[in-house]
C-alpha positions in Angstrom: -11.1 -9.7 -10.4 -13.0 -12.8 -11.6 -10.3 -15.2 -10.4 -11.0 -14.6 -6.7 -11.7 -17.7 -4.6 -15.2 -17.7 -3.1 -13.9 -17.7 0.5 -11.7 -14.7 -0.2 -14.4 -12.5 -1.8 -15.6 -9.4 0.0 -18.3 -10.1 2.6 -21.8 -9.1 1.4 -23.5 -6.1 3.0 -26.3 -6.9 5.4 -29.2 -4.7 6.5 -28.3 -1.9 8.9 -28.6 -2.6 12.6 -30.8 -0.4 14.9 -29.2 2.9 15.9 -28.6 1.8 19.5 -26.7 -1.3 18.4 -24.7 0.8 15.9 -23.7 3.2 18.6 -22.5 0.4 20.8 -21.0 -1.9 18.2 -19.1 0.6 16.0 -16.4 1.7 18.4 -16.0 -1.8 19.7 -15.3 -3.2 16.2 -13.1 -0.3 15.3 -10.8 -1.1 18.2 -11.0 -4.8 17.3 -9.9 -4.2 13.8 -7.0 -2.0 14.9 -5.9 -4.4 17.5 -6.0 -7.6 15.4 -4.4 -6.0 12.3 -1.7 -4.6 14.6 -0.9 -8.0 16.1 -1.1 -9.8 12.7 1.2 -7.4 10.9 3.8 -7.5 13.8 3.9 -11.3 13.4 4.5 -11.0 9.6 7.7 -9.2 10.5 8.9 -12.2 12.6 8.9 -14.4 9.5 10.4 -11.8 7.2 13.1 -9.9 9.1 14.6 -12.9 10.7 17.1 -13.6 7.9 19.2 -10.4 8.1 19.8 -10.9 11.9 21.2 -14.4 11.4 22.7 -14.0 7.9 26.3 -14.0 9.1 25.9 -17.2 11.2 23.9 -18.9 8.5 26.4 -17.8 5.9 29.3 -19.2 7.9 27.5 -22.5 8.5 26.7 -23.0 4.9 29.6 -21.2 3.2 27.5 -18.4 1.7 29.3 -15.2 0.6 28.1 -11.7 1.1 27.0 -11.6 -2.5 24.9 -14.7 -2.0 23.3 -13.3 1.1 22.7 -10.1 -0.8 21.0 -12.1 -3.5 18.7 -13.7 -0.9 17.7 -10.3 0.4 17.3 -9.0 -3.2 15.1 -11.9 -4.3 12.7 -11.5 -1.4 12.6 -7.7 -2.0 11.7 -8.3 -5.7 9.0 -10.8 -5.0 7.7 -8.8 -2.1 7.5 -5.6 -4.1 5.8 -7.2 -7.1 3.6 -9.2 -4.8 2.6 -6.1 -2.8 1.2 -4.5 -5.9 -0.5 -7.7 -7.1 -1.8 -8.7 -3.7 -2.8 -5.1 -3.0 -5.1 -5.2 -6.1 -6.4 -8.6 -5.0 -6.9 -7.5 -1.4 -9.1 -4.6 -2.6 -11.4 -7.3 -3.9 -11.1 -9.7 -0.9 -12.2 -10.3 2.6 -9.3 -9.5 5.0 -10.7 -12.0 7.6 -9.5 -14.8 5.4 -6.9 -13.1 3.2 -4.5 -12.1 6.0 -4.5 -15.5 7.9 -3.9 -17.3 4.7 -0.8 -15.2 4.1 0.5 -16.0 7.6 0.1 -19.7 7.1 1.9 -19.6 3.8 4.8 -17.6 5.1 5.1 -19.9 8.1 5.4 -22.9 5.6 8.2 -21.0 3.8 10.1 -20.5 7.0 9.8 -24.1 8.1 11.0 -25.3 4.7 13.8 -22.8 4.6 15.1 -24.0 7.9 15.0 -27.7 6.9 17.3 -27.5 3.9 20.9 -26.4 3.1 20.7 -25.9 -0.6 21.3 -22.4 -1.9 19.1 -22.7 -5.0 16.3 -24.0 -2.8 16.9 -21.2 -0.3 16.6 -18.7 -3.1 13.3 -20.2 -4.3 11.8 -20.5 -0.8 12.8 -16.9 0.2 11.5 -15.6 -3.1 8.2 -17.4 -2.4 8.2 -16.0 1.2 8.5 -12.5 -0.2 5.5 -13.1 -2.4 3.2 -14.4 0.4 4.6 -11.8 2.8 2.9 -9.2 0.6 -0.5 -10.6 1.8 0.1 -8.7 5.1 -0.1 -5.0 4.5 -2.8 -4.9 1.9 -5.7 -6.4 4.0 -4.6 -4.2 6.9 -4.8 -1.1 4.7 -8.2 -2.1 3.4 -9.5 -2.7 6.9 -8.2 0.6 8.3 -9.4 2.5 5.2 -12.9 1.3 5.7 -13.1 1.6 9.5 -11.2 5.0 10.0 -11.9 8.3 8.3 -9.7 10.8 6.5 -9.3 13.2 9.5 -8.0 10.4 11.8 -5.9 8.4 9.4 -2.6 10.0 10.3 -3.1 9.2 14.0 -4.7 5.7 13.6 -2.3 4.6 10.9 0.6 5.9 13.0 -0.5 3.8 16.0 -1.0 0.7 13.7 2.3 1.3 12.0 4.1 0.7 15.3 3.3 -3.0 14.6 6.2 -3.2 12.2 8.6 -1.7 14.8 7.3 -4.0 17.6 7.5 -7.0 15.2 10.9 -6.0 13.8 12.4 -5.2 17.2 11.2 -8.4 18.8 12.5 -10.3 15.8 16.0 -9.0 16.4 15.9 -10.2 20.0 14.1 -13.5 19.5 16.3 -14.5 16.5 19.6 -13.5 18.1 19.1 -15.3 21.3 17.3 -18.4 19.9 20.2 -18.7 17.4 22.7 -18.5 20.3 20.9 -21.2 22.2 19.6 -23.5 19.4 21.4 -22.7 16.2 20.6 -20.6 13.2 17.7 -22.9 12.0 15.7 -22.0 15.1 15.6 -18.4 13.7 13.0 -19.7 11.2 11.3 -22.4 13.2 10.3 -20.3 16.2 8.8 -17.3 14.2 7.0 -19.9 11.9 5.2 -21.4 14.9 4.2 -18.0 16.2 2.8 -17.2 12.7 0.6 -20.3 12.6 -0.8 -19.4 16.0 -1.5 -15.9 15.0 -3.3 -17.0 11.8 -6.0 -18.7 13.9 -6.3 -15.7 16.2 -7.0 -13.4 13.2 -9.8 -15.7 11.9 -11.5 -15.1 15.2 -11.0 -11.3 15.4 -11.0 -9.8 11.9 -14.1 -8.6 10.0 -14.5 -7.1 6.6 -16.3 -3.7 6.0 -18.7 -2.0 8.4 -21.6 -2.8 6.1 -20.8 -6.5 6.2 -21.7 -6.5 9.9 -24.7 -4.2 9.7 -23.0 -0.8 10.3 -23.1 2.3 8.1 -20.0 3.3 6.1 -17.3 5.3 7.9 -18.3 8.5 6.1 -21.8 8.4 7.7 -20.4 7.5 11.1 -17.6 10.2 11.1 -17.3 12.8 8.3 -14.2 15.0 8.8 -14.3 17.0 5.6 -18.0 17.7 4.9 -17.3 21.0 3.1 -15.1 19.3 0.7 -17.5 16.5 -0.1 -16.5 12.9 -0.5 -16.0 11.2 -3.8 -15.7 7.7 -2.4 -18.4 5.2 -3.5 -19.3 2.0 -1.7 -19.2 0.2 -5.1 -16.2 -2.1 -5.5 -14.1 -0.9 -8.4 -13.4 -3.1 -11.5 -9.8 -3.9 -12.3 -9.4 -1.4 -15.1 -10.8 1.5 -13.2 -8.8 0.5 -10.1 -5.4 0.3 -11.9 -5.7 2.9 -14.7 -7.8 5.8 -13.3 -6.9 5.6 -9.6 -3.2 4.5 -9.9 -1.5 4.9 -13.2 -3.0 8.3 -14.1 -2.5 9.7 -10.6 0.6 11.9 -10.7 0.6 12.2 -6.9 0.9 8.4 -6.5 3.9 8.4 -8.9 5.6 11.2 -6.8 5.1 9.2 -3.6 6.3 6.0 -5.2 9.5 7.6 -6.5 10.2 9.1 -3.1 9.5 5.7 -1.5 12.2 4.1 -3.7 15.0 6.2 -2.2 13.5 6.2 1.4 13.5 2.4 1.5 17.2 2.4 0.7 17.8 4.6 3.7 15.4 2.4 5.8 16.7 -1.0 5.0 20.4 -0.4 4.6 21.0 -0.8 8.3 18.2 -3.3 8.9 19.6 -5.7 6.2 23.3 -5.0 6.7 23.6 -3.1 10.0 24.3 -6.2 12.2 26.9 -7.5 9.7 28.5 -4.0 9.4 28.8 -3.7 13.2 30.2 -7.2 13.6 32.8 -6.7 10.8 33.8 -3.0 11.3 33.0 -2.3 14.9 33.6 -5.8 16.2 30.1 -6.2 17.7 28.9 -9.5 19.2 25.9 -11.5 18.0 23.8 -10.0 20.9 24.9 -6.4 20.0 23.9 -7.0 16.4 20.5 -8.1 17.5 20.2 -5.0 19.8 21.1 -2.8 16.8 18.0 -4.1 15.0 15.9 -3.5 18.1 17.2 0.0 18.4 16.2 0.8 14.8 12.7 -0.6 15.3 11.8 0.4 18.9 13.0 4.0 18.5 10.2 4.6 15.9 7.4 3.6 18.2 6.9 7.0 19.8 8.0 9.0 16.8 5.5 7.3 14.4 2.6 8.0 16.7 3.7 11.6 17.4 4.3 12.4 13.7 1.1 10.8 12.6 -0.9 12.8 15.1 1.0 16.0 14.1 0.2 15.4 10.5 -3.5 15.4 11.3 -3.2 18.5 13.4 -1.4 20.3 10.6 -4.2 19.6 8.2 -2.6 16.5 6.6 0.7 18.2 5.5 2.4 14.9 5.5 4.9 15.7 2.7 6.3 18.6 4.6 6.8 16.5 7.7 8.3 13.6 5.7 10.9 15.8 4.1 12.0 17.3 7.5 12.3 13.8 9.0 14.8 12.7 6.4 17.3 15.3 7.2 18.3 13.7 10.6 18.5 10.4 8.8 21.1 11.8 6.5 23.1 13.2 9.5 22.9 9.9 11.3 24.5 8.0 8.4 27.3 10.6 8.3 27.7 10.0 12.1 27.9 6.2 11.6 30.5 6.6 8.9 32.8 8.7 11.1 32.1 7.3 14.6 35.0 5.7 16.5 35.4 1.9 16.5 35.3 1.6 20.3 32.1 3.6 20.8 29.4 0.9 20.3 26.9 2.9 22.3 27.2 5.8 19.9 26.5 3.5 16.9 23.4 2.1 18.6 22.2 5.7 19.3 22.7 6.6 15.7 20.8 3.5 14.6 18.0 4.7 16.9 18.1 8.1 15.2 17.6 6.5 11.8 14.7 4.4 13.0 13.2 7.4 14.9 12.9 9.5 11.7 12.8 7.1 8.7 9.8 5.1 9.9 7.5 8.1 10.2 8.5 9.1 6.6 7.5 5.6 5.3 4.2 5.8 7.2 3.3 9.3 5.9 4.2 8.4 2.3 1.7 5.6 2.4 -1.0 7.6 4.2 -0.4 10.5 1.7 -1.0 8.0 -1.1 -4.3 6.9 0.5 -5.3 10.5 0.9 -5.0 11.0 -2.9 -7.0 7.9 -3.9 -10.3 6.1 -3.1 -10.7 3.9 0.0 -11.7 1.2 -2.5 -8.1 1.4 -4.0 -6.3 1.5 -0.7 -4.5 -1.8 -1.1 -3.6 -1.1 -4.7 -2.2 2.3 -4.0 -0.2 1.1 -1.1 1.0 -1.9 -3.2 2.1 0.4 -6.0 4.0 2.6 -3.5 5.4 -0.5 -1.8 6.5 -1.9 -5.2 8.8 1.1 -5.7 9.9 0.9 -2.1 11.0 -2.7 -2.5 12.6 -2.1 -5.8 14.7 0.3 -3.7 15.3 -2.5 -1.3 16.5 -4.7 -4.2 19.0 -2.1 -5.2 20.0 -1.8 -1.5 20.1 -5.5 -0.8 22.3 -6.4 -3.7 24.1 -3.0 -4.1 25.3 -2.6 -0.5 26.6 -6.2 -0.3 28.5 -5.8 -3.6 29.9 -2.3 -2.7 31.0 -3.5 0.7 32.7 -6.6 -0.6 34.5 -4.8 -3.5 35.1 -1.3 -2.3 34.6 -1.4 1.5 31.9 -0.3 3.9 32.7 3.4 3.6 31.7 3.4 -0.1 28.5 1.5 0.7 27.5 4.0 3.3 28.2 6.9 1.0 25.8 5.3 -1.6 23.1 5.2 1.1 23.7 8.9 1.8 23.2 9.8 -1.9 19.9 7.9 -1.9 18.8 9.8 1.3 19.5 13.1 -0.4 17.4 12.0 -3.4 14.5 11.2 -1.1 14.7 14.7 0.5 14.6 16.3 -2.9 11.6 14.4 -4.1 9.7 14.9 -0.8 10.2 18.6 -1.1 7.9 18.5 -4.1 5.0 17.3 -1.8 5.6 20.1 0.8 2.2 21.8 0.3 -0.1 18.8 -0.3 -2.9 18.0 2.1 -6.1 15.8 2.2 -8.3 18.8 1.4 -6.4 19.2 -1.9 -7.0 15.5 -2.5 -10.7 15.7 -1.9 -11.0 18.8 -4.1 -9.2 17.0 -6.9 -11.4 13.9 -6.5 -14.6 16.0 -6.7 -13.4 17.9 -9.8 -12.5 14.6 -11.5 -15.3 12.4 -10.1 -17.0 12.0 -13.5 -13.9 10.7 -15.5 -12.8 8.6 -12.5 -16.1 6.8 -12.5 -16.5 6.5 -16.2 -12.8 5.5 -16.9 
């Protein structure tokens, strides 16, 4: 992309360091990349998931209806989904060390501005802009992990890293709920914004670009997990047409994962966006209990994401099979929420935990599956394309759930979520037999047309 700013361009490769230095430095920097992207992405959630937790209190203070709150959630989902695709393609041609901190600084600005005004049109514009710059979070992380970790360890390492969204999302529920109770709803945006600024400077110190940019060999030389299958990846950066057309738009597997992600995101975000409000209105939950419900969704996925990611590696990368099986308990949990007694808050919180326990590993494995079936030089773009469909699903969820709940009641809204969950299960069943070995074989057979466009 010729419009990349000089500071954001990929770092140049430098001569390879002596073997002794490589042996010492490679594992150290691999951990450093994992740790810094983990912390950075967790902080991105603080300045994105804060609105749903405080939406009822903000709506009451400013006179916003459920429909208007739904529009705020929808506009950020639209801009985030579109931005995730655009920023994903940009990040594949950028240096994560500067790209990711820039995104944090911009989203912090959006949060500060959002908290300082009381105009609904301005709130719409700011939260739409926030969604756009929020999309600068995942893509540089995906590029970094794709370059520093190999195919055979992606499930486990991405699973560990993926816990960042659960830590960030869960902490958001607690920080926002209790800061709002103490300082008012505007603090739900000021406090996370301050943390985002501090984290941006931390990432500047810790992040690096590719292994070759610091004198190390590519990951395929350091650790080759599928030598028999070959490796079609090239160290040459892809041009825009090759990146989008050959590696994304003509890739039928990417389309399958994208469509499945659309419906899975509805199941994921229904209770994140509307769960606290649902519990307050239907089950008479307190502000604190609403915040705990968000934490239950997020924290419950920490162990399951790591376990499922590791299991997918041990089963030869059969990520589609595991994803489909994970969505069945999610469907059952929504049925349980629909019919649970009003005076059993603990049961609702357990069912929220069940949703988080199983839906987050599915989201994780869908993205890793997409990365398995494309080049490491197209990681950000592939994840962005998958994410675009996911957040289109969130648009439908954000606006649709609010509208259905307001016009027809919460029971109808929950039934709509269950239909989406069934659709996700059907689509995921089509990826039951897919594995990274299939992906590498396909890439080897098609390496000539992929490179020549």
